[in-house]
C-alpha positions in Angstrom: 0.0 0.0 0.0 2.8 2.4 0.9 4.5 1.7 -2.5 1.2 2.4 -4.4 0.9 5.7 -2.4 4.4 6.8 -3.2 4.1 5.9 -6.9 0.8 7.8 -7.1 2.4 10.9 -5.5 5.3 10.8 -8.0 2.8 10.5 -10.9 0.4 13.1 -9.7 3.2 15.7 -9.1 4.8 14.9 -12.5 8.2 14.7 -10.8 11.0 13.8 -13.2 13.4 11.2 -11.7 16.3 13.2 -13.1 15.3 16.7 -12.0 14.1 19.1 -9.4 10.7 20.7 -9.1 10.8 24.2 -7.5 8.0 26.4 -6.3 8.1 28.5 -9.5 7.4 25.5 -11.8 3.9 24.8 -12.8 3.0 21.2 -13.9 0.0 20.0 -15.8 -1.9 16.8 -16.1 -5.2 15.3 -17.3 -7.6 13.5 -15.0 -11.1 12.1 -14.9 -13.2 11.3 -11.8 -15.7 8.5 -12.3 -18.4 9.0 -9.6 -21.6 7.7 -8.0 -23.8 10.3 -6.2 -26.3 9.9 -3.4 -28.6 12.6 -2.1 -32.0 14.1 -2.4 -34.0 15.8 -5.2 -36.3 18.7 -4.2 -38.7 20.7 -6.3 -37.7 24.4 -5.7 -39.7 26.1 -8.4 -42.4 25.6 -11.0 -39.8 24.2 -13.5 -36.8 23.9 -11.2 -35.4 21.0 -9.2 -32.3 20.8 -7.0 -30.1 17.8 -6.1 -28.1 18.0 -2.8 -25.8 15.2 -2.0 -22.3 13.7 -2.2 -20.3 12.5 -5.2 -17.9 9.6 -4.4 -15.5 8.1 -6.9 -12.0 7.6 -8.1 -9.8 10.2 -9.8 -7.7 8.6 -12.6 -4.6 10.5 -13.5 -3.1 10.2 -17.0 0.6 10.9 -17.2 2.8 11.8 -20.2 4.0 8.1 -20.1 0.4 7.0 -20.6 0.1 5.3 -17.1 -3.0 5.7 -15.1 -3.0 6.0 -11.3 -5.8 6.8 -8.9 -6.9 8.8 -5.8 -10.1 8.5 -3.9 -12.4 11.5 -4.2 -15.4 12.7 -2.3 -17.3 15.9 -3.2 -20.3 17.8 -1.9 -22.7 18.7 -4.7 -25.5 21.1 -5.3 -27.0 20.7 -8.8 -29.9 22.9 -10.0 -31.9 21.9 -13.1 -34.0 24.6 -14.7 -36.3 22.9 -17.2 -34.6 20.9 -19.8 -32.1 23.6 -20.9 -30.1 24.8 -17.9 -28.1 23.3 -15.1 -25.5 24.5 -12.6 -23.3 22.5 -10.2 -21.1 23.6 -7.3 -19.3 21.9 -4.5 -16.1 21.1 -2.5 -13.9 18.0 -2.8 -11.5 16.0 -0.7 -8.9 14.0 -2.8 -7.1 11.3 -0.7 -3.9 10.0 -2.1 -2.6 8.4 1.2 -3.2 8.7 4.9 -0.9 11.7 5.1 -1.4 13.2 1.6 -4.7 14.9 0.6 -5.8 17.7 -1.7 -8.8 19.9 -1.3 -10.7 21.6 -4.2 -13.8 23.6 -5.1 -15.7 23.4 -8.4 -18.4 25.3 -10.2 -20.0 24.9 -13.6 -23.0 25.9 -15.6 -24.5 24.8 -18.9 -26.9 22.4 -20.5 -28.1 19.3 -18.6 -25.7 16.4 -19.3 -22.7 18.5 -20.0 -21.8 21.3 -17.6 -18.6 23.4 -18.2 -16.7 25.3 -15.5 -13.7 25.5 -13.3 -12.0 23.1 -10.8 -9.7 24.9 -8.3 -7.2 23.3 -5.9 -7.4 25.2 -2.6 -5.0 23.5 -0.2 -3.3 20.2 0.7 -1.6 18.2 3.4 1.7 16.3 3.6 3.5 16.3 0.3 0.8 18.6 -1.1 1.0 21.3 1.6 0.6 24.7 -0.2 -0.7 23.2 -3.5 -2.5 25.6 -5.8 -3.9 25.2 -9.3 -6.9 24.9 -11.5 -8.4 23.3 -14.6 -11.3 23.8 -16.9 -13.7 21.0 -16.2 -16.8 19.3 -17.7 -19.3 17.4 -15.5 -21.4 14.7 -17.2 -24.4 13.6 -15.2 -27.6 11.6 -16.0 -29.6 13.5 -13.4 -31.8 15.3 -16.0 -33.2 12.0 -17.1 -33.7 10.7 -13.6 -35.0 13.8 -11.7 -38.7 13.7 -12.8 -39.2 10.2 -11.6 -37.3 10.6 -8.3 -39.0 13.6 -6.7 -40.2 12.8 -3.3 -37.7 10.0 -2.7 -35.9 10.2 0.7 -32.5 9.3 -0.7 -31.5 8.5 -4.3 -28.4 7.1 -5.9 -27.1 8.2 -9.3 -24.5 6.0 -10.9 -22.1 6.6 -13.7 -21.2 10.3 -13.9 -17.8 11.8 -14.7 -15.8 15.0 -14.0 -13.3 15.6 -16.8 -10.2 17.8 -16.0 -8.4 18.3 -19.4 -5.6 20.7 -18.2 -5.0 20.6 -14.4 -2.2 23.1 -13.9 -0.7 23.1 -10.4 2.3 23.9 -8.3 3.5 22.8 -4.9 6.0 25.1 -3.0 9.4 23.6 -2.3 8.8 20.1 -3.6 11.9 18.3 -4.8 12.5 14.8 -6.1 
């Protein structure tokens, strides 16, 4: 387990085995979070519903070498659906790499149901990621628009098979070296 955590940290940071990463260097990676959500849908207007809940999933990181590694992700979510043409999402995430190493983030997007575009921002971290900052454009894909009408009034619902796509997560960590 410790070996997996160390290799994930190396991949996530994009650290070269032959060089040094300084606070001034910004790295970039691509990632996707495959998630399942649970929460509650409430009618909040004549043609508006809101989902409040939690997204849980795994963030898969793709490196320049083509390897995929993962981190566990849990996010709060507030998704508002206005009719069949508008949606917005916002929330906060905890990304756990190991017992000592975590990253925290916020996100916000708006757009059409099924494909919401916005920003994912790294706000802080622990352990190896202390002082991390960064952001990425993001797209959230969710099947909620198809499920919401039939799920109103349910105490708790589960929505499977959504994704958060981070195409260009640029970040830096102060003072990190090989």
